[in-house]
C-alpha positions as CSV (number, residue, x, y, z in Angstrom):
1,V,0.0,0.0,0.0
2,C,2.8,2.4,0.9
3,S,4.6,1.8,-2.4
4,S,1.5,2.3,-4.4
5,D,0.7,5.5,-2.6
6,L,4.2,6.7,-3.2
7,M,3.9,6.0,-6.9
8,N,0.6,7.8,-7.0
9,V,2.2,10.9,-5.5
10,L,5.2,10.7,-7.9
11,N,2.8,10.3,-10.9
12,A,0.8,13.3,-9.6
13,L,4.1,15.3,-9.5
14,R,5.0,13.9,-12.9
15,I,8.1,12.1,-11.5
16,R,8.3,8.7,-13.2
17,P,11.7,7.2,-12.3
18,F,11.2,3.9,-14.1
19,E,10.1,5.5,-17.3
20,I,13.0,7.9,-17.2
21,L,15.4,5.0,-17.1
22,D,13.8,3.5,-20.2
23,N,13.2,6.8,-22.0
24,P,15.1,9.9,-20.8
25,L,12.8,12.2,-22.8
26,S,9.8,11.0,-20.8
27,F,11.1,13.2,-18.0
28,F,9.6,16.1,-19.9
29,D,6.3,14.3,-20.5
30,Y,3.5,16.3,-19.0
31,E,0.2,14.4,-19.4
32,V,-2.9,15.8,-17.8
33,T,-3.6,14.1,-14.4
34,E,-6.4,14.1,-11.9
35,W,-4.9,17.2,-10.3
36,H,-6.5,19.2,-13.2
37,K,-10.0,19.9,-11.7
38,E,-12.2,22.9,-11.7
39,R,-11.0,25.8,-9.5
40,G,-13.4,25.3,-6.7
41,V,-12.3,21.6,-6.1
42,V,-8.5,22.1,-6.4
43,P,-6.7,21.6,-3.0
44,L,-6.0,24.9,-1.1
45,S,-8.4,26.8,-3.4
46,S,-10.7,28.2,-0.7
47,W,-10.0,31.8,0.4
48,K,-9.9,30.5,4.0
49,V,-6.7,28.6,3.2
50,P,-4.4,31.5,2.3
51,V,-5.9,33.9,4.9
52,T,-5.6,31.2,7.7
53,G,-2.2,30.3,6.6
54,M,-1.0,33.9,6.7
55,L,-2.4,34.5,10.2
56,V,-1.0,31.2,11.5
57,Y,2.3,32.1,10.0
58,I,2.5,35.6,11.5
59,F,1.3,34.7,15.0
60,G,3.1,31.4,15.0
61,I,6.4,33.1,14.2
62,Y,5.7,35.7,16.9
63,F,5.1,33.0,19.6
64,M,8.1,30.9,18.4
65,H,10.3,34.0,18.6
66,A,9.1,34.7,22.1
67,F,9.6,31.0,23.1
68,M,13.2,31.0,21.8
69,K,14.1,34.4,23.3
70,N,15.7,33.0,26.5
71,R,16.8,29.7,25.0
72,S,19.9,28.8,23.1
73,A,19.8,28.1,19.4
74,I,18.9,24.6,18.4
75,K,21.9,22.8,16.9
76,G,22.1,20.0,14.5
77,L,19.5,21.4,12.0
78,E,22.0,21.7,9.2
79,P,21.0,18.3,7.5
80,L,17.3,19.3,7.5
81,L,18.3,22.8,6.3
82,V,20.2,21.3,3.4
83,I,17.4,19.0,2.4
84,H,14.8,21.9,2.7
85,N,16.8,24.3,0.5
86,F,17.7,21.7,-2.1
87,I,14.1,20.7,-2.4
88,L,13.1,24.3,-3.1
89,S,16.1,24.8,-5.5
90,F,15.6,21.7,-7.6
91,G,11.8,22.0,-7.3
92,S,12.0,25.5,-8.7
93,F,14.1,24.4,-11.5
94,Y,11.8,21.5,-12.2
95,C,8.8,23.8,-12.3
96,L,10.6,26.3,-14.5
97,V,11.5,23.7,-17.1
98,Y,8.0,22.2,-17.2
99,L,6.3,25.6,-17.3
100,I,8.4,26.7,-20.2
101,V,7.7,23.5,-22.1
102,S,4.0,23.6,-21.4
103,L,3.8,27.3,-22.4
104,Y,5.5,26.5,-25.7
105,E,3.0,23.7,-26.4
106,E,0.2,26.1,-25.6
107,W,1.6,28.8,-27.7
108,L,1.7,26.4,-30.7
109,L,-2.1,25.8,-30.2
110,I,-3.5,29.3,-29.3
111,G,-0.7,31.8,-30.0
112,M,0.9,34.4,-27.8
113,E,-2.2,36.4,-27.2
114,G,-4.0,33.2,-26.1
115,I,-1.4,32.3,-23.4
116,L,-1.3,35.9,-22.2
117,C,-5.0,37.0,-22.5
118,G,-7.2,34.0,-23.1
119,V,-9.4,32.4,-20.5
120,P,-7.1,29.7,-18.9
121,R,-8.2,26.2,-19.5
122,D,-8.0,23.9,-16.5
123,E,-6.5,21.2,-18.6
124,S,-3.6,23.4,-19.6
125,D,-0.3,22.1,-18.2
126,W,1.1,25.6,-17.5
127,W,-2.0,26.3,-15.3
128,F,-1.1,23.1,-13.4
129,W,2.5,24.3,-12.8
130,C,1.3,27.6,-11.6
131,K,-0.8,25.8,-9.0
132,I,2.3,23.8,-7.9
133,F,4.0,27.2,-7.5
134,Y,1.1,28.4,-5.4
135,Y,1.3,25.3,-3.2
136,S,5.0,25.8,-2.7
137,K,4.5,29.1,-1.0
138,F,3.0,27.3,2.0
139,Y,6.0,25.0,2.2
140,E,8.4,28.1,2.1
141,Y,7.0,29.0,5.6
142,L,9.7,26.6,6.9
143,D,12.3,29.2,5.9
144,T,11.2,31.3,8.8
145,V,10.8,28.4,11.2
146,F,14.5,27.4,10.6
147,L,15.6,31.0,11.2
148,V,13.7,31.3,14.5
149,L,14.9,27.9,15.8
150,R,18.5,28.8,14.9
151,K,18.1,32.3,16.4
152,K,19.1,34.1,13.3
153,P,18.0,37.7,12.7
154,L,14.4,37.9,11.4
155,T,13.8,41.0,9.3
156,P,10.4,42.6,8.4
157,L,11.4,42.0,4.8
158,H,11.6,38.3,5.2
159,T,8.3,38.0,7.2
160,I,6.3,40.3,4.9
161,H,7.6,38.5,1.8
162,H,6.6,35.1,3.0
163,A,3.3,36.2,4.4
164,V,1.7,37.9,1.4
165,V,2.8,35.8,-1.6
166,A,0.4,33.0,-1.1
167,P,-2.8,35.2,-0.7
168,L,-1.7,37.2,-3.8
169,F,-1.4,34.1,-6.0
170,W,-4.7,32.8,-4.6
171,L,-6.3,36.0,-6.0
172,Y,-4.7,35.3,-9.3
173,F,-6.3,31.9,-9.5
174,E,-9.6,33.2,-8.2
175,I,-9.9,35.8,-11.0
176,G,-8.4,33.5,-13.7
177,C,-5.4,35.7,-14.3
178,T,-3.8,34.2,-17.4
179,F,-0.5,36.1,-17.4
180,Q,0.5,35.2,-13.9
181,W,2.9,32.7,-15.4
182,I,5.2,35.7,-16.1
183,Q,5.7,36.2,-12.3
184,V,6.0,32.5,-11.7
185,I,8.8,32.2,-14.3
186,N,10.6,35.2,-12.8
187,N,10.3,33.9,-9.3
188,V,11.4,30.3,-9.9
189,S,14.3,31.6,-12.0
190,V,15.6,33.5,-9.0
191,H,14.7,30.8,-6.4
192,T,16.7,28.1,-8.3
193,P,20.2,29.7,-7.6
194,M,19.1,31.3,-4.3
195,Y,18.0,28.2,-2.5
196,Y,20.9,26.2,-4.0
197,Y,23.3,28.8,-2.5
198,F,21.5,28.5,0.9
199,G,21.7,24.7,0.8
200,Y,25.3,24.7,-0.2
201,C,26.2,27.0,2.7
202,A,24.5,24.7,5.1
203,L,26.7,21.8,4.0
204,N,29.6,20.6,6.1
205,K,32.7,22.6,4.9
206,N,34.8,19.4,4.9
207,G,32.1,17.1,3.6
208,F,32.3,15.2,0.4
209,L,29.1,16.7,-1.0
210,R,30.3,20.3,-0.7
211,K,33.5,19.4,-2.4
212,M,31.7,17.6,-5.2
213,L,29.0,20.3,-5.9
214,P,29.9,23.5,-7.8
215,S,30.4,26.5,-5.6
216,P,27.6,29.1,-5.9
217,N,29.7,31.9,-4.4
218,M,29.3,33.9,-7.5
219,F,25.6,34.3,-6.8
220,R,26.0,35.7,-3.3
221,A,26.4,39.4,-4.2
222,H,23.7,39.1,-6.9
223,I,20.9,37.3,-5.2
224,T,19.3,40.5,-3.8
225,S,19.9,42.4,-7.1
226,M,18.2,39.5,-9.0
227,Q,15.2,39.7,-6.7
228,I,14.9,43.5,-7.2
229,T,15.2,42.9,-11.0
230,Q,12.5,40.3,-10.7
231,F,10.0,42.7,-9.1
232,F,10.7,45.4,-11.7
233,A,10.2,42.9,-14.4
234,D,6.9,41.7,-12.8
235,I,5.5,45.2,-12.7
236,I,6.7,46.3,-16.1
237,L,5.7,43.2,-18.0
238,T,2.3,42.7,-16.4
239,T,1.5,46.4,-16.9
240,I,2.4,46.1,-20.6
241,V,0.1,43.1,-21.0
242,M,-2.8,44.4,-18.8
243,W,-3.1,47.7,-20.5
244,D,-2.0,46.7,-24.0
245,V,0.7,49.4,-24.0
246,F,2.0,48.5,-27.6
247,G,-1.5,47.8,-29.1
248,A,-0.7,44.2,-29.8
249,L,-2.9,42.5,-27.2
250,P,-6.4,44.0,-27.5
251,L,-7.9,40.9,-25.9
252,C,-5.9,41.5,-22.7
253,Y,-7.2,45.1,-22.5
254,D,-10.8,44.0,-23.0
255,R,-10.6,41.2,-20.4
256,V,-8.9,43.5,-17.8
257,T,-11.3,46.4,-18.2
258,D,-14.3,44.1,-18.1
259,A,-13.0,42.3,-15.0
260,L,-12.3,45.6,-13.2
261,S,-15.8,47.0,-13.9
262,T,-17.7,43.8,-12.9
263,N,-15.6,41.9,-10.4
264,P,-14.4,43.6,-7.2
265,T,-12.0,40.7,-6.6
266,S,-10.1,41.6,-9.8
267,T,-9.8,45.2,-8.5
268,L,-8.5,43.9,-5.2
269,A,-6.0,41.6,-7.0
270,M,-4.7,44.4,-9.2
271,Y,-4.2,46.9,-6.3
272,M,-2.6,44.3,-4.1
273,A,-0.3,43.2,-6.9
274,Y,1.0,46.8,-7.4
275,V,1.3,47.5,-3.7
276,V,3.1,44.3,-3.0
277,G,5.4,44.8,-6.0
278,F,6.5,48.3,-5.1
279,A,6.7,47.4,-1.4
280,F,9.1,44.6,-2.3
281,I,11.2,46.9,-4.4
282,Y,11.5,49.3,-1.5
283,L,12.2,46.7,1.1
284,F,14.7,44.7,-1.0
285,G,16.3,48.0,-2.2
286,S,16.8,49.2,1.3
287,F,18.3,45.9,2.3
288,Y,20.7,46.0,-0.7
289,I,21.8,49.6,0.2
290,E,22.3,48.6,3.9
291,Q,24.3,45.4,3.0
292,Y,26.3,46.4,0.0
293,I,26.4,50.1,-0.8
294,R,26.7,51.8,2.6
295,P,29.5,49.5,3.9
296,K,31.6,50.4,0.8
297,K,31.0,54.1,1.3
298,G,31.9,53.9,5.0
299,K,35.0,52.0,4.1
300,K,36.1,54.7,1.6
301,S,35.3,57.6,3.9
302,A,37.3,55.8,6.7
303,E,40.2,55.4,4.3
304,K,40.0,59.1,3.4
305,A,39.9,60.1,7.0
306,A,42.8,57.9,7.8
307,A,44.9,59.2,5.0
308,P,45.6,62.8,6.3
309,A,46.1,61.5,9.8
310,K,48.6,59.1,8.5
311,S,50.4,61.8,6.5
312,S,50.5,64.2,9.5
313,K,51.7,61.4,11.7
314,S,54.5,60.7,9.2
315,S,55.5,64.4,8.9
316,S,55.6,64.8,12.7
317,S,57.7,61.7,12.9
318,S,60.0,63.0,10.2
319,K,60.4,66.3,12.1
320,A,61.1,64.5,15.3
321,A,63.6,62.3,13.5
322,S,65.4,65.3,12.0
323,A,65.5,67.0,15.4
324,S,66.9,64.0,17.0
325,T,69.5,63.7,14.2
326,K,70.6,67.3,14.9
327,N,70.9,66.7,18.6
328,E,72.9,63.5,18.0
329,A,75.2,65.4,15.6
330,A,75.6,68.3,18.1
331,A,76.5,65.8,20.8
332,V,79.1,64.0,18.7
333,A,80.8,67.1,17.1
334,P,83.3,69.2,19.2
335,P,82.2,72.6,20.3
336,T,83.1,75.4,17.8
337,P,85.2,78.1,19.5
338,S,84.1,81.7,19.4
339,R,86.1,84.6,17.9
340,R,87.0,86.1,21.2
341,S,88.3,82.8,22.6
342,T,90.2,82.2,19.4
343,R,91.9,85.7,19.5
344,Q,92.8,85.3,23.2
345,K,94.2,81.9,22.5
346,A,96.3,83.2,19.6
347,E,97.6,86.1,21.6
348,S,98.6,83.8,24.5
349,G,100.2,81.4,22.0
350,N,102.3,84.2,20.6
351,A,103.3,85.4,24.0
352,D,104.4,82.0,25.0
353,S,106.4,81.5,21.8
354,G,108.2,84.9,22.1
355,V,106.8,86.3,18.9
356,S,105.3,89.7,19.2
357,S,101.8,90.1,18.0
358,P,101.1,92.6,15.3
359,A,99.7,96.0,16.2
360,P,95.9,96.1,16.1
361,T,94.5,97.7,13.0
362,P,93.0,101.1,13.9
363,T,89.3,101.5,13.4
364,R,87.6,104.0,11.1
365,A,86.5,106.2,14.1
366,A,90.1,106.4,15.5
367,T,91.4,107.4,12.1
368,R,88.9,110.3,11.8
369,S,89.8,111.6,15.3
370,T,93.5,111.5,14.4
371,R,92.9,113.6,11.3
372,K,90.8,116.1,13.2
373,S,93.5,116.6,15.8
374,A,96.2,117.0,13.0
375,R,94.1,119.8,11.4
376,K,93.8,121.7,14.6
377,E,97.5,121.7,15.1
378,L,98.0,123.1,11.7
């Protein structure tokens, strides 16, 4: 019974290991399964599910954080953290591949305007993979649980991001938003390297698996910028499609205006999508500035402030060195005799040797007085 249940789950998720061994291309086979049902019967399709999930998530994280406040971090969670992140990484990649393939098949049938603006068919495979993406948002709540149990810093950005995505995509399904696959592709494209990086960092540094797997360190500085780019792309592309900016998708414009005028849920979904998109740009942008831009500016200003201090310190040290050099030279060199002492020494030397010293040369004032006296006598 257990093996048959497991095979049913694998078949529902389109994972057929035995067929893959026989035919590798069957990995990309995406037949319609029993998961394709009308929207009201699909699991987690009731509005109570995302609302209850969001409230349980917020209050649950609050009480868990309070519970762990005076307790030490739980150790030994790294293996679970590795499995969790790799599931999300490879699951995102799996969803990305199947979504692109199914969109290509749908595009061959109904064209680009059909996959962007047409009424979504529940038997469409891309619709199925968007549902899988929606279900994964509830599983991503475990990201925050691991952070709280390990007593890692929990930012409002992380909490808000995980809390609002599931209700937003429930609204997309409720109104039959066809072009939601744009946001799904953008999201799983970023989550594939992001969760791979988190899983890789949780591996044992000296373990065999970490040495075997390729290092994702190149993604570290670009993960946040990729997420910001994702939100800009979400807003820009969906706006172009919704309002038929280039005049190539009149069916989209007609569906959007008709839905906004007749369905309040569509209006709520549109406003919520824009508010969430711009809020994420602000939050992720602020995080990027705090983590990557301000530290660089602070480092440069610190280096500039240290440069004049270093130069003044070197100049004062050079002055002190020159002064000490002069003092040392003065201490080593013999004292220079003055003119008076030299003259006295010379006179005494001549007297001792019996040589008469020459008469002193009369000064200019003495010569003038002598001339004046001679004139008076005349």
